[in-house]
VMD Tcl script that builds the backbone (N, CA, C; Angstrom):
set m [mol new atoms 279]
animate dup $m
set s [atomselect $m all]
$s set {name element resname resid chain x y z} {
  {N N UNK 1 A -36.272 -63.762 8.197}
  {CA C UNK 1 A -35.338 -64.626 8.889}
  {C C UNK 1 A -35.324 -64.266 10.381}
  {N N UNK 2 A -35.459 -65.253 11.213}
  {CA C UNK 2 A -35.402 -65.054 12.655}
  {C C UNK 2 A -33.959 -65.201 13.117}
  {N N UNK 3 A -33.492 -64.199 13.846}
  {CA C UNK 3 A -32.102 -64.206 14.299}
  {C C UNK 3 A -32.085 -64.349 15.816}
  {N N UNK 4 A -31.285 -65.303 16.299}
  {CA C UNK 4 A -31.230 -65.513 17.750}
  {C C UNK 4 A -30.517 -64.342 18.431}
  {N N UNK 5 A -30.719 -64.185 19.750}
  {CA C UNK 5 A -30.137 -63.032 20.465}
  {C C UNK 5 A -28.620 -62.934 20.348}
  {N N UNK 6 A -27.933 -64.056 20.350}
  {CA C UNK 6 A -26.463 -64.025 20.229}
  {C C UNK 6 A -26.051 -63.464 18.863}
  {N N UNK 7 A -26.740 -63.888 17.815}
  {CA C UNK 7 A -26.450 -63.376 16.476}
  {C C UNK 7 A -26.838 -61.907 16.369}
  {N N UNK 8 A -27.944 -61.522 16.993}
  {CA C UNK 8 A -28.350 -60.113 16.989}
  {C C UNK 8 A -27.283 -59.242 17.637}
  {N N UNK 9 A -26.660 -59.754 18.690}
  {CA C UNK 9 A -25.601 -59.000 19.362}
  {C C UNK 9 A -24.403 -58.808 18.433}
  {N N UNK 10 A -24.029 -59.862 17.704}
  {CA C UNK 10 A -22.927 -59.750 16.747}
  {C C UNK 10 A -23.266 -58.709 15.680}
  {N N UNK 11 A -24.480 -58.754 15.148}
  {CA C UNK 11 A -24.881 -57.791 14.120}
  {C C UNK 11 A -24.905 -56.368 14.674}
  {N N UNK 12 A -25.333 -56.188 15.907}
  {CA C UNK 12 A -25.328 -54.865 16.535}
  {C C UNK 12 A -23.900 -54.334 16.614}
  {N N UNK 13 A -22.970 -55.211 17.015}
  {CA C UNK 13 A -21.573 -54.795 17.115}
  {C C UNK 13 A -21.002 -54.422 15.748}
  {N N UNK 14 A -21.345 -55.173 14.724}
  {CA C UNK 14 A -20.856 -54.867 13.375}
  {C C UNK 14 A -21.380 -53.507 12.923}
  {N N UNK 15 A -22.661 -53.263 13.155}
  {CA C UNK 15 A -23.248 -51.978 12.749}
  {C C UNK 15 A -22.621 -50.800 13.486}
  {N N UNK 16 A -22.025 -51.052 14.634}
  {CA C UNK 16 A -21.442 -49.956 15.414}
  {C C UNK 16 A -20.008 -49.604 15.003}
  {N N UNK 17 A -19.418 -50.371 14.113}
  {CA C UNK 17 A -18.035 -50.097 13.669}
  {C C UNK 17 A -18.053 -48.833 12.809}
  {N N UNK 18 A -17.313 -47.815 13.206}
  {CA C UNK 18 A -17.319 -46.564 12.424}
  {C C UNK 18 A -16.650 -46.728 11.057}
  {N N UNK 19 A -17.078 -45.918 10.125}
  {CA C UNK 19 A -16.451 -45.902 8.802}
  {C C UNK 19 A -14.973 -45.582 8.966}
  {N N UNK 20 A -14.144 -46.282 8.206}
  {CA C UNK 20 A -12.705 -46.070 8.264}
  {C C UNK 20 A -11.997 -46.881 9.336}
  {N N UNK 21 A -12.746 -47.707 10.066}
  {CA C UNK 21 A -12.179 -48.543 11.128}
  {C C UNK 21 A -12.578 -49.993 10.876}
  {N N UNK 22 A -11.896 -50.914 11.542}
  {CA C UNK 22 A -12.206 -52.338 11.424}
  {C C UNK 22 A -12.156 -52.990 12.799}
  {N N UNK 23 A -12.759 -54.149 12.891}
  {CA C UNK 23 A -12.630 -54.991 14.070}
  {C C UNK 23 A -12.485 -56.431 13.590}
  {N N UNK 24 A -12.249 -57.334 14.508}
  {CA C UNK 24 A -11.994 -58.723 14.125}
  {C C UNK 24 A -13.164 -59.622 14.478}
  {N N UNK 25 A -13.177 -60.792 13.866}
  {CA C UNK 25 A -14.200 -61.797 14.175}
  {C C UNK 25 A -14.160 -62.139 15.659}
  {N N UNK 26 A -12.984 -62.253 16.214}
  {CA C UNK 26 A -12.830 -62.576 17.631}
  {C C UNK 26 A -13.314 -61.473 18.544}
  {N N UNK 27 A -13.185 -60.217 18.114}
  {CA C UNK 27 A -13.702 -59.104 18.908}
  {C C UNK 27 A -15.231 -59.108 18.922}
  {N N UNK 28 A -15.824 -59.548 17.839}
  {CA C UNK 28 A -17.287 -59.589 17.744}
  {C C UNK 28 A -17.885 -60.716 18.556}
  {N N UNK 29 A -17.150 -61.808 18.646}
  {CA C UNK 29 A -17.638 -62.987 19.359}
  {C C UNK 29 A -16.455 -63.626 20.092}
  {N N UNK 30 A -16.073 -63.031 21.229}
  {CA C UNK 30 A -14.911 -63.534 21.966}
  {C C UNK 30 A -15.021 -65.030 22.279}
  {N N UNK 31 A -13.952 -65.732 21.963}
  {CA C UNK 31 A -13.930 -67.176 22.191}
  {C C UNK 31 A -14.595 -67.999 21.101}
  {N N UNK 32 A -15.291 -67.331 20.187}
  {CA C UNK 32 A -15.991 -68.052 19.119}
  {C C UNK 32 A -16.008 -67.219 17.834}
  {N N UNK 33 A -14.829 -66.907 17.285}
  {CA C UNK 33 A -14.803 -66.072 16.079}
  {C C UNK 33 A -15.519 -66.692 14.891}
  {N N UNK 34 A -15.559 -68.008 14.826}
  {CA C UNK 34 A -16.256 -68.651 13.705}
  {C C UNK 34 A -17.756 -68.405 13.763}
  {N N UNK 35 A -18.274 -68.201 14.966}
  {CA C UNK 35 A -19.696 -67.868 15.086}
  {C C UNK 35 A -19.966 -66.525 14.399}
  {N N UNK 36 A -19.112 -65.543 14.640}
  {CA C UNK 36 A -19.269 -64.245 13.986}
  {C C UNK 36 A -19.207 -64.410 12.470}
  {N N UNK 37 A -18.304 -65.256 12.004}
  {CA C UNK 37 A -18.204 -65.509 10.563}
  {C C UNK 37 A -19.471 -66.140 10.011}
  {N N UNK 38 A -20.057 -67.068 10.762}
  {CA C UNK 38 A -21.285 -67.715 10.279}
  {C C UNK 38 A -22.457 -66.740 10.270}
  {N N UNK 39 A -22.493 -65.826 11.241}
  {CA C UNK 39 A -23.544 -64.802 11.248}
  {C C UNK 39 A -23.414 -63.929 9.998}
  {N N UNK 40 A -22.209 -63.490 9.701}
  {CA C UNK 40 A -21.995 -62.667 8.511}
  {C C UNK 40 A -22.310 -63.430 7.233}
  {N N UNK 41 A -21.922 -64.690 7.177}
  {CA C UNK 41 A -22.154 -65.484 5.973}
  {C C UNK 41 A -23.642 -65.657 5.680}
  {N N UNK 42 A -24.460 -65.662 6.733}
  {CA C UNK 42 A -25.898 -65.861 6.520}
  {C C UNK 42 A -26.679 -64.554 6.478}
  {N N UNK 43 A -25.990 -63.434 6.566}
  {CA C UNK 43 A -26.654 -62.121 6.584}
  {C C UNK 43 A -26.679 -61.523 5.186}
  {N N UNK 44 A -27.863 -61.073 4.769}
  {CA C UNK 44 A -27.965 -60.414 3.470}
  {C C UNK 44 A -28.488 -58.982 3.609}
  {N N UNK 45 A -28.372 -58.420 4.802}
  {CA C UNK 45 A -28.817 -57.058 5.068}
  {C C UNK 45 A -27.780 -56.076 4.514}
  {N N UNK 46 A -28.166 -55.253 3.544}
  {CA C UNK 46 A -27.197 -54.318 2.959}
  {C C UNK 46 A -26.733 -53.229 3.926}
  {N N UNK 47 A -27.401 -53.088 5.067}
  {CA C UNK 47 A -27.005 -52.083 6.057}
  {C C UNK 47 A -25.952 -52.581 7.031}
  {N N UNK 48 A -25.534 -53.837 6.880}
  {CA C UNK 48 A -24.489 -54.387 7.752}
  {C C UNK 48 A -23.140 -54.203 7.046}
  {N N UNK 49 A -22.244 -53.406 7.631}
  {CA C UNK 49 A -20.958 -53.123 6.974}
  {C C UNK 49 A -19.963 -54.288 7.153}
  {N N UNK 50 A -20.236 -55.383 6.492}
  {CA C UNK 50 A -19.460 -56.621 6.610}
  {C C UNK 50 A -17.976 -56.409 6.300}
  {N N UNK 51 A -17.689 -55.451 5.413}
  {CA C UNK 51 A -16.307 -55.235 4.986}
  {C C UNK 51 A -15.418 -54.766 6.131}
  {N N UNK 52 A -15.995 -54.271 7.209}
  {CA C UNK 52 A -15.218 -53.760 8.339}
  {C C UNK 52 A -14.801 -54.849 9.323}
  {N N UNK 53 A -15.096 -56.104 8.991}
  {CA C UNK 53 A -14.705 -57.223 9.848}
  {C C UNK 53 A -13.571 -57.973 9.147}
  {N N UNK 54 A -12.429 -58.064 9.826}
  {CA C UNK 54 A -11.248 -58.693 9.246}
  {C C UNK 54 A -10.690 -59.744 10.208}
  {N N UNK 55 A -9.750 -60.512 9.714}
  {CA C UNK 55 A -9.070 -61.492 10.580}
  {C C UNK 55 A -8.145 -60.754 11.548}
  {N N UNK 56 A -7.773 -61.420 12.616}
  {CA C UNK 56 A -6.954 -60.804 13.673}
  {C C UNK 56 A -5.625 -60.274 13.146}
  {N N UNK 57 A -5.098 -60.885 12.100}
  {CA C UNK 57 A -3.823 -60.420 11.541}
  {C C UNK 57 A -4.003 -59.322 10.486}
  {N N UNK 58 A -5.235 -58.863 10.308}
  {CA C UNK 58 A -5.516 -57.813 9.340}
  {C C UNK 58 A -5.774 -58.308 7.930}
  {N N UNK 59 A -5.710 -59.613 7.719}
  {CA C UNK 59 A -5.969 -60.132 6.384}
  {C C UNK 59 A -7.478 -60.117 6.100}
  {N N UNK 60 A -7.794 -60.149 4.826}
  {CA C UNK 60 A -9.172 -59.975 4.379}
  {C C UNK 60 A -9.783 -61.294 3.929}
  {N N UNK 61 A -10.901 -61.655 4.523}
  {CA C UNK 61 A -11.578 -62.902 4.174}
  {C C UNK 61 A -12.206 -62.832 2.785}
  {N N UNK 62 A -12.575 -61.625 2.347}
  {CA C UNK 62 A -13.260 -61.467 1.057}
  {C C UNK 62 A -12.381 -60.814 -0.002}
  {N N UNK 63 A -11.088 -60.807 0.221}
  {CA C UNK 63 A -10.125 -60.407 -0.794}
  {C C UNK 63 A -10.280 -59.020 -1.382}
  {N N UNK 64 A -10.130 -58.942 -2.703}
  {CA C UNK 64 A -10.078 -57.651 -3.393}
  {C C UNK 64 A -11.355 -56.836 -3.257}
  {N N UNK 65 A -12.496 -57.487 -3.245}
  {CA C UNK 65 A -13.770 -56.766 -3.088}
  {C C UNK 65 A -13.790 -56.032 -1.740}
  {N N UNK 66 A -13.394 -56.739 -0.699}
  {CA C UNK 66 A -13.363 -56.141 0.630}
  {C C UNK 66 A -12.330 -55.023 0.679}
  {N N UNK 67 A -11.194 -55.258 0.085}
  {CA C UNK 67 A -10.125 -54.249 0.079}
  {C C UNK 67 A -10.585 -52.959 -0.589}
  {N N UNK 68 A -11.249 -53.066 -1.726}
  {CA C UNK 68 A -11.735 -51.871 -2.430}
  {C C UNK 68 A -12.695 -51.068 -1.548}
  {N N UNK 69 A -13.613 -51.761 -0.876}
  {CA C UNK 69 A -14.567 -51.070 -0.003}
  {C C UNK 69 A -13.866 -50.389 1.160}
  {N N UNK 70 A -12.904 -51.072 1.754}
  {CA C UNK 70 A -12.165 -50.495 2.880}
  {C C UNK 70 A -11.325 -49.298 2.444}
  {N N UNK 71 A -10.688 -49.412 1.302}
  {CA C UNK 71 A -9.881 -48.301 0.802}
  {C C UNK 71 A -10.743 -47.077 0.528}
  {N N UNK 72 A -11.965 -47.265 0.032}
  {CA C UNK 72 A -12.889 -46.147 -0.197}
  {C C UNK 72 A -13.220 -45.442 1.115}
  {N N UNK 73 A -13.205 -46.200 2.215}
  {CA C UNK 73 A -13.507 -45.627 3.528}
  {C C UNK 73 A -12.273 -45.005 4.183}
  {N N UNK 74 A -11.121 -45.174 3.547}
  {CA C UNK 74 A -9.901 -44.602 4.098}
  {C C UNK 74 A -9.180 -45.485 5.105}
  {N N UNK 75 A -9.498 -46.776 5.124}
  {CA C UNK 75 A -8.822 -47.699 6.040}
  {C C UNK 75 A -7.370 -47.867 5.577}
  {N N UNK 76 A -6.408 -47.621 6.469}
  {CA C UNK 76 A -4.998 -47.765 6.076}
  {C C UNK 76 A -4.609 -49.229 5.898}
  {N N UNK 77 A -3.811 -49.469 4.875}
  {CA C UNK 77 A -3.363 -50.826 4.565}
  {C C UNK 77 A -1.843 -50.902 4.694}
  {N N UNK 78 A -1.364 -52.108 4.981}
  {CA C UNK 78 A 0.080 -52.406 4.960}
  {C C UNK 78 A 0.221 -53.622 4.076}
  {N N UNK 79 A 0.572 -53.377 2.830}
  {CA C UNK 79 A 0.632 -54.478 1.883}
  {C C UNK 79 A -0.775 -54.986 1.601}
  {N N UNK 80 A -0.995 -56.278 1.780}
  {CA C UNK 80 A -2.295 -56.884 1.507}
  {C C UNK 80 A -3.190 -56.950 2.743}
  {N N UNK 81 A -2.733 -56.369 3.850}
  {CA C UNK 81 A -3.487 -56.436 5.100}
  {C C UNK 81 A -3.843 -55.041 5.601}
  {N N UNK 82 A -4.854 -55.000 6.462}
  {CA C UNK 82 A -5.209 -53.750 7.123}
  {C C UNK 82 A -4.123 -53.429 8.147}
  {N N UNK 83 A -3.774 -52.177 8.260}
  {CA C UNK 83 A -2.848 -51.731 9.296}
  {C C UNK 83 A -3.635 -51.697 10.609}
  {N N UNK 84 A -3.566 -52.788 11.355}
  {CA C UNK 84 A -4.382 -52.951 12.552}
  {C C UNK 84 A -4.022 -51.947 13.643}
  {N N UNK 85 A -2.781 -51.513 13.680}
  {CA C UNK 85 A -2.397 -50.514 14.700}
  {C C UNK 85 A -3.132 -49.201 14.470}
  {N N UNK 86 A -3.383 -48.877 13.216}
  {CA C UNK 86 A -4.035 -47.612 12.885}
  {C C UNK 86 A -5.554 -47.732 12.749}
  {N N UNK 87 A -6.058 -48.887 12.347}
  {CA C UNK 87 A -7.483 -48.992 11.987}
  {C C UNK 87 A -8.338 -49.805 12.963}
  {N N UNK 88 A -7.722 -50.536 13.896}
  {CA C UNK 88 A -8.509 -51.405 14.758}
  {C C UNK 88 A -9.396 -50.608 15.704}
  {N N UNK 89 A -10.601 -51.102 15.886}
  {CA C UNK 89 A -11.581 -50.467 16.756}
  {C C UNK 89 A -12.211 -51.548 17.624}
  {N N UNK 90 A -12.303 -51.305 18.912}
  {CA C UNK 90 A -12.885 -52.289 19.844}
  {C C UNK 90 A -14.390 -52.065 19.948}
  {N N UNK 91 A -15.182 -53.066 19.567}
  {CA C UNK 91 A -16.637 -52.904 19.682}
  {C C UNK 91 A -17.057 -52.894 21.156}
  {N N UNK 92 A -18.146 -52.195 21.404}
  {CA C UNK 92 A -18.660 -52.163 22.764}
  {C C UNK 92 A -19.235 -53.514 23.140}
  {N N UNK 93 A -19.066 -53.919 24.387}
  {CA C UNK 93 A -19.564 -55.246 24.804}
  {C C UNK 93 A -21.074 -55.349 24.755}
}
mol reanalyze $m
mol bondsrecalc $m
mol representation Tube
mol addrep $m
């Protein structure tokens, strides 16, 4: 699969998210969070830690599966959402 430079940048940012931390779709693609979502949706690379990307309010796009993976990494939760104050990480530009 050929990936355009903009998508490659999103994937690079996702790979840079440390274990136990999360970032948002909007942080990965400022002004175009749906683009980041489409990149993830079309990615089948097992080395991309997709579970570390959450919605801005800390909710999980992939539900219980994503939650289990995040909890294994030690990501703090508040109810059904990630505790963004404790777990949010800003990807490098």
